[in-house]
Each structure stands twice: as C-alpha cells, then as structure tokens.
N, C-alpha and C positions, 0 to 999 in steps of 0.2 A: 592627508588622506587619514580616515578613520581607522584606528588599530584594530577594529574587529573585523576587517574585511577578509576575505578567504586570501591565502598566498597567491593563488593563482592570479590575482588581480594585478600584482606586482610586475607581472610577464610583459604586461603591454605599456612599456615604457615610453612609447612614442604617441600615446594617445592625446597628450595636450597637443601635439601638432597637427591632429586631425580636427575638422568640425564635429561637434557631438553629434551622434545619432540622436533622431527623435523618435521615441516610440509613442504611437498616439493610438489610443484605445478608441474604438468606433463600434456603434450598435447598429441594430437594424434600421435606425431612421437615417443612416448615412452621414453623408457631409454636412446635413442640416444639424445633425446633433451634435457637430464639433464646437468646443470653446475657441475663443480667439487665438490662444497659444497654438493648439493643434493645427487650426486652419492657418495660420501663419508658417507653420512648421513645413506644411504640405507645399504651400505657395514658394517658399524659399528652396526646397529640395530640389536637387538635381537628378535622383533617383528615388522612385517609392516602391518599397517591397512589402509583399503581403500575400494571404491567401487569394486565388482566383476570384472568390467571390468578393473580397474587401476591395480589389483592385476595379471591379467594375463599377464601383460607385463614383470612380474619378470621371467616368464617361458623362456623368450629368453637369459638369462644370468645365467649360471651355478653357478656362485657365489652367485646369489640372488634366485635361484629357491628352493632352499632347506630352506630357511628361514621360521620360524612360521608366519603363516597369520590370520589378523583377518577381516572378510568382515563385511562391515556394513550390518545391517538388518533394518527392518521397525518396528516402525518408528526410524528415526536415532538417535533422543535423548537418547532413551534408549540403545542403542548400545555404544553411546558416554560414558554413565554413568558406562556401563560394562566395557569398556576400562579403565576408570578411576578408578575403583573399583580394576581392576587388577595391576594397576600401585601402586595404595597404598598399596596393598598387597605384591608387590615385589619392594622394593625401589630402588633395583640396575637395573631394567628392562628398557632397552633402546629401545624406541618406535620412530618409523617413521611412518608418516601418509602421503598417497598419496591424493592430491586432484587436481580437474580440474583447470589449469591456476594459477590464481591469488587467493590463499585460503581466501583472504579477501573480495572477491566480491561473496556473496550467497555461501559460501565455509564453510570449516571446521575451518577455522581460528577464525572466529566471534563466531561460537558455543564455541570452546574452551576457548575464552575469557570471556565466562560467569561462567566458572569454575576455570581459572588459572590466575595468573598474566602474563604479557608479558615476563618477564625474566624467566618463565619456559619454554619457547618455543625458538626455533629457526627456521626462516621461509625462505624458499626459492623458491619465487614466479616464476612463469612463465607467457609467455603474456596471457592475458585474451583472450576470444573468440573475444572481443570487438574491442581489437587493433588489432588481427588478421583480422578481418571483414574489418576493416579501411583500413589495409595495401593492401586489395585485390580489395576494391573499391574505393581509393583514396579520402576518406571523412575524413574531419576533426573530431575528435573524440570528439574535445570541443563543436563542433556544433550539434552533435547528441543527441537524446534521447535514453538512455540505459535502458533496461527493463529485468529483470530476472523473466520470467513467466513459467518458467519449473514446478513449483509446485504451481502456483495461476493461478487465472481466466483470460482468455485472454480479456475480456471485461475491465480490468484496462488498455488496450491501448486507449480506446476511448476518455479520456480528452486530450491525446496528439496528435489527429489527425487534423491536421491543414495544410493548403494547402501549399506545399512546405517543409513540415517538413521530418526530416530522422529520422527514427527510427531503431535500431538494438535490437532485441528482442530474448533472449534466450527462447527456447519452448522446450516441451516434446517430441514431435514427429510429423509425419506427420498429424495426425488428429488435432493436435493444430494449425497448419499452416491451415487446411481447416477453422477451427473455425476464424481464423482472416482475412483469405479472405472473408468469409462470413460477418463479421462485417464490412469490409470496403465496401461491396456492399450494405449491409444496410443503412450505413450512407452516401451513395452518392459518395463513394470515390472508385468505382469500377476499374478505370481506374489506381489507383495507382501501381506502379512497384514493384515488389515483386523479391528479390534475395534470392534464397535457398542456404545456405551457410552449407554444410554438411562435416563433419568430418575435420573440417579445420586444417591445419597443420600437417597432416598425410600422409601416402602414398596413402590413398584412398579419398584422399579430391575431393568434386565436387563442382561447382558453377553453378547454372543454374537460368534464368531470364525469368519472364512472368508477366502479368498483373493480378490484382485480379480477374477479371471477365473472365478469362481464365481457361480451366480445369487444375487441378494440377495434377503433376505426382503421381502414386501410389508406387512409389519406393522410397521414401524419407529415408535416412539413418539417424541414429541418432550416435553422438550428431549432432544436426542441429541447426543453428542459422538463423533468418528471418531479412532481410534489407528491408525496405519498405521506398519508396520516395511517400508521399502523394500526389495524384492529387485530388482534391476536384472539383466535379461538381457545377455548378451555383446553385443547390437546396440541396448542402450536408447539413446534420443536424450534424454542427459541435458544438461545446459547447463554447460559450464565456468565456471570461477570468473575464469579470466584473461581479459581483454579480448582481442577478434579471434574471433569466433565463425567458423565456416565459412560461407563464402559461400550454401551451399545452405539454410542456417537461413532465409535471406529470400527470399520470391517476390519475383521483380524482373523488369525489362524491360531490364536491361543498367545502369540509372541506380542504381548502388550503390557505395559507398564499399568497396573490395575489403578483405579480410581483414588483409592486412599493414599498408595504409595505415591502416585503421580502429583497428587496435591502436596504433600510434604516435600517430594523432589523440586517441585517449581518454587516452593517457598524457599527451599535451599538455593535453588539457582538465581532468585531474586532479580527478575527481569526490570529492566529499567528502559525507558523509552529509548530507540534507536539503537538497541546493543545488537550483537551478532553471537549467536548460540551455535556450537558444534554439537549435533546429537549424532553419537557414534554407537552404530549398531540401532539404527532407527526403529526396526520392527514395522508396526503399524504407523508410526511417526507422531504418536499422540503428544510426547513431551515437545518436540519441536513444532507441532502445530499450536499448543496452548502457550507456548511462548510468544509465538506471532498474535495470537489472540489477545494476549496482554497489552499490546500497544500496537497501533496501525503501522509505526515506524520500525517495529522490530524486524530483525531477519534472522533465519536459521539455515543452517545448512546440515542435511541429515545423510549419513552415511550408512548404507545397507547394502549386504552383499547378494543376498537372494533376489533375482528379479522379479519373483511374484510378490514378496512382500514390498518391495520400492513401488512396483505398478501400484498396489493397494494403499501405500502411504500417499501417494499422489493424488490418488481419487478422494482419500479422506480429507486431505488439505482443501481440494477443490469443493467439496461438499459443505466444508465449515467455513468457507469464506475467506481462505488465506492461501490462494493458489501461487502465492510469491513464494512460498517455502521450497528452497532449494535442495531437492532429494538427488543424490547422486549414487551411481554403482560404484561399490569398491569395497575395499577391505583395509581397515587400519593396522598398521599406521601408514602403509604407502599411500591410501586414498587422501591422506592429509596435507601432502606435500603440495605447496603452492597457494592453499588456501588463505582467504582473509584471515588475519589474526583475531581470534575470537574473544568476546567479553567473558564468556562463560562456557563451559564444557559439560555435557552430561554422558557418561559412558553407562550405557544400559546393557551392553552385550560385549563380549570380547575384551573385557579388561585384563584376562589372564593371558592373552596374546602377547608373545615377547616384542617389547618396544612399543606398545600402545600407551601406557600410562606415561611412560617416559617423554614420548612424542607430544602428549596432552599437557605436561607440565612445563615443557619446553615452549609451547606454542601460546599459553596463557599469557595475557596482558597483565601488567601489574595491577593489582586490585580486582583482579577476574576471579570468578569461582569455578571450581571443579568438584563435580558431584558424580559419585560411583556407586551403583547399587549392586550388591551383591547376593546371590540366593545360594552358591555352593560353598562347600567348606574351603576349597581351593582359593577361590576369589576373596572370601572372607578373611583368610591368612594374610593375602597379599595387603588388605585394606588395615589390618591390624599392625602389620609391619610398617606400613606407610604413616599411620597415625603415631607410631611411636617414635619415627624419625623425623617426620615433617610437623607433627600436630593436627591443627584441624578439629574438627568434631567427628566424631564416631557415634552412631546410634543404631539400635537395632528396634527395628519396627514389626511387631506381631499383630495381626488382624485376625479376628475370628467371626464368623457370619453363622446366623441361625440357619439350619438344615433341618430336614425331617428325620426324626428317629422313630421308625415305626409309626404308629399313631401319635406320637408326641414331637417335641423338637428339643434340639440341642444345639451346642455350639460345636462348629468345626472349623479347626485353625488352617489357616493358609500357610503357605511355606513363609517362615519370618526371612525378613531383608535386613541385611547389614548395609547401612550407608555412612560413606566417608564424604564430609565436606569440607573442603580446603580454600582458603582465600591466599591468593599469592601477594 
C-alpha cells in the first residue's frame, strides 16, 4: 500500500476479504453515458447505492431495475456508515455506488476514503460538471475558479470576485443563484454575466445567459451550475489579496486592530495553507478573518468575552466571505481548554491576564508563531521580560496620520504598539 495514505486506512485490515466497492460516476445522460467498466460493475453488483435521482436511472434497464437499492438519507455520513456496516456483516456482498460526475470532487469517493483504503475501491469517474461547463462555454478550466457550494454558503464566493474572473459554481437550486446574483449586486458587480447551466450532459440540458442585475427566471431546473464572468464597477467592494483591509470593512466599536498594525501582525503570524490560528481577544475579528482570507483552507478560532463584539465579529466574517471562522464566547485562559492545537496565536487583548501567555506558549505547536500586541505600559513590560527570557522579535510600531490643524494640516500620532513575535 502506498506510504502516503492516511493512517485511518490501516484500520480496515479485512478489506482484502471483501469484494471491491465500485464507485461509478454518472451524468445526466444516465446509463447511456457509462463506460464498459462502470456498466459491468452495475451488472455484477448485489446492491446499488446512490441518491434517489441516480437510482431512478436503473429503471430504464430491465437487467438493473430489479437489483437491491440503497438510497442515501440525511445526513449522508450516517447513511454511509449504515452501508459499510452492511458490508462488514456480509463479506461477500458486491456493492456499486452511483455518484455525480467525478466521485472525488465533493463526492462519495472522498467520503469513502475516510473509512477505506484505496485498494478497497474501484473508481469509474465521469466528466465533472466543471469540465462539461467549460466544454459548453469554451473556457480554459485551469483559468477558472471552481467552487462547490451546493451545501455551503454562497458568500464563500466573495473573496473570488475580481474584475475579469471566471467562476464556475455548483449550487443547490434557483434560490442559491438568486443569492449569488444579490451578492454580485451588493459588491458593485451587478453587470457581471451569469450563465445558468441546467442538467448538463443530459437530454434536458438547457443553457441561459443574463446579467446579475436582470430578473432571474423562476423555472431553474436542478442539477444546476452557475458560470460567472465578473464585471466589477469602478466603486466595487472587492477584497484585496494583500493583508491590511481598510478599517471600514469591519463593523466595530473601536476595538479593532487598525489597518497598518494588522498588516504587520499578519506578516508576523505568517499564515500558510491549512493552518489554524487562535485569535485571543478577537474584538471585531479582523485578524482571524484576514487569516482565513489568506487561503481557503485556513481555519481560525476567535475567543471574545463580550457578546456584542462576538456577534459583530460573526457578521464581519459572513460579510467578507469567510463564514467558517469559529468565533466562541469566553475568556482566556479558561476558554482555551480543549481547543485543537494551533499553528499560530495572536493575542490582541487580555495578555496581562494571569495564565493567558503561559497557556498560549504551552499550546503552540513546534514551529508555531505567537504574536502579542501591547498598547499599555503594563503589557509592554510583560513583553520586554518575555523577550529577555525567550528571545524572539520585539518591535515598536508608531503610526501617524494627517489631520486638520485649523485651516492647515499636521501629523497626529496614534498610540504606539509594541509587538512581540516568538517562534517555538
């Protein structure tokens, strides 16, 4: 077995005593679109699993219509566990699973890999919706942003909205397309071109185009994908790629890591794809939000004691397209107990509270980064002592802005920030 497979695959030591599970990608053209391998797997199966829509394709062939079926329920994970329990109880059972298009793009293949080694499966992929969409539109797939949002929030699109961008988005239904069009109008991209791609690859395929600020049809059929060519107006509220979003991107009561300080803080935290941040004393949530904007696989847990600030941080994350930021009510260090170990920690508030810094240092993974910002003399003294004992980088950041002075202008200094950055 390849040595790069996840450890949990070793758990199914009896997989060699079972027939392989066949996972068969199927499109809207049904059985007619299957290759010889997928067709043979269905004919040889004792049990065929899949969504209710896919299972109805079997009715078109007398050789398959009478086979035992297993329809996925909700939640899918429970149905999959039930199917695997049946397999364990009946070692000779030959199972075929029908899945949309490519089973390893938001499909059953990825879920099965959490339970079984790859050599327990035989995969027969079909073209994914993204390939079909590009074939209809003449787009280069490698130049498109592809998003599977049929079971996720539409606002995850927002970080991808840039002038000229091409997006292909798998959505749940017509209501989700209405949400997507509303988001485009809200962000100043109302003239963006939408292409509705309904039932691609089947006899009922339909393709329609319009602009996001036009009235959408009320008869959108599923399954449906949405192709978007983004047209951003001159005042469009697009999200820059560099850290340090404008302060007015975040609703706040003044408890906000300001733009310039935030940019330097994120640089010190050095987000990498797939990493987890603890944001202690999250305030408006700006650091946790920008951490997750740095890469779609990044995760953040924000700890905030005040309910009003917590609610505001949640709304900021939703508005900026990273609703998966996990904001939690609590006060460090108690609120840190039981959390997943972080790759980086930012303490923007509460560093002087007893036990907070010790808990952060103890939780940090090897190679992890801890960044603490101080504006008070008392917290600054703590950072000076930490630097003397543990090393790291100690920096004083002073920012001044031009403000009116009578009829003229002058520099007004903001409160200086002392920043300690430590790598374990």
